[in-house]
C-alpha positions in Angstrom: -19.2 -17.9 -3.5 -22.5 -19.8 -3.8 -22.9 -21.9 -1.2 -25.6 -24.4 -1.0 -27.3 -27.5 1.9 -27.2 -30.3 0.1 -28.4 -32.2 3.2 -31.5 -33.0 1.8 -30.9 -35.2 -0.9 -31.6 -38.9 -1.4 -30.8 -40.5 -4.1 -34.1 -40.3 -6.0 -35.9 -37.2 -5.0 -35.1 -34.1 -1.4 -36.4 -34.8 1.5 -35.6 -32.3 5.2 -32.6 -31.2 4.9 -30.6 -30.1 7.5 -28.9 -26.7 9.5 -25.9 -27.0 8.7 -23.7 -25.1 11.9 -19.7 -24.6 12.4 -18.9 -25.1 8.3 -15.8 -23.1 7.6 -14.3 -21.9 4.3 -10.7 -22.1 3.9 -9.8 -20.0 1.0 -5.4 -21.1 0.6 -3.0 -18.6 -0.7 -4.8 -15.9 1.1 -3.1 -12.2 1.6 -4.2 -12.3 5.4 -6.1 -8.7 4.1 -9.3 -9.8 3.3 -13.3 -9.0 4.5 -16.0 -11.9 4.2 -19.4 -10.7 4.1 -22.5 -13.6 4.0 -25.5 -11.6 1.8 -28.1 -13.5 3.6 -27.1 -12.6 7.8 -25.9 -9.0 5.9 -22.9 -9.2 8.4 -19.2 -9.6 8.1 -18.1 -12.6 9.1 -14.7 -14.1 10.9 -11.6 -14.9 9.4 -8.7 -15.4 10.2 -5.2 -17.1 8.4 -3.6 -20.6 9.4 -0.4 -20.6 7.2 -1.6 -19.5 4.2 -5.0 -19.8 4.4 -7.7 -17.6 5.1 -10.6 -19.2 7.1 -14.2 -17.8 7.0 -16.2 -18.8 9.5 -20.3 -19.3 8.7 -22.7 -18.4 9.8 -25.8 -21.1 10.3 -26.8 -22.1 6.7 -30.0 -22.8 5.6 -30.7 -24.0 1.9 -28.3 -21.6 0.9 -26.1 -18.0 1.4 -23.2 -16.0 -1.0 -20.4 -16.0 0.7 -18.6 -12.3 -0.6 -14.8 -12.3 0.1 -12.7 -8.9 -0.4 -9.2 -7.2 -0.4 -8.9 -4.9 2.5 -9.2 -1.3 0.5 -5.4 0.5 -0.1 -5.0 3.2 2.7 -3.4 6.5 0.6 0.7 5.4 2.4 0.2 1.9 0.0 -0.1 -0.6 2.4 -3.2 -2.1 3.5 -5.7 -2.2 6.0 -8.7 0.7 5.9 -7.5 3.9 6.6 -7.9 6.3 9.6 
């Protein structure tokens, strides 16, 4: 997902933006085995399930970020999760 910080948007122009802290991305109808990574920070992000929704804890966002969400790899025995 491409996330764009529009806090600097004004009626006819843009002013200084404000970094966004403590953001969350909520994806409904998730399987629960997904992982999320920030393109800007190149870090794996914290995730948790809330009912059927995957909640992703976002890093501080300056102007933009791109978040990739991928299912966990399937093990040879067919179950989700990383192989051991």
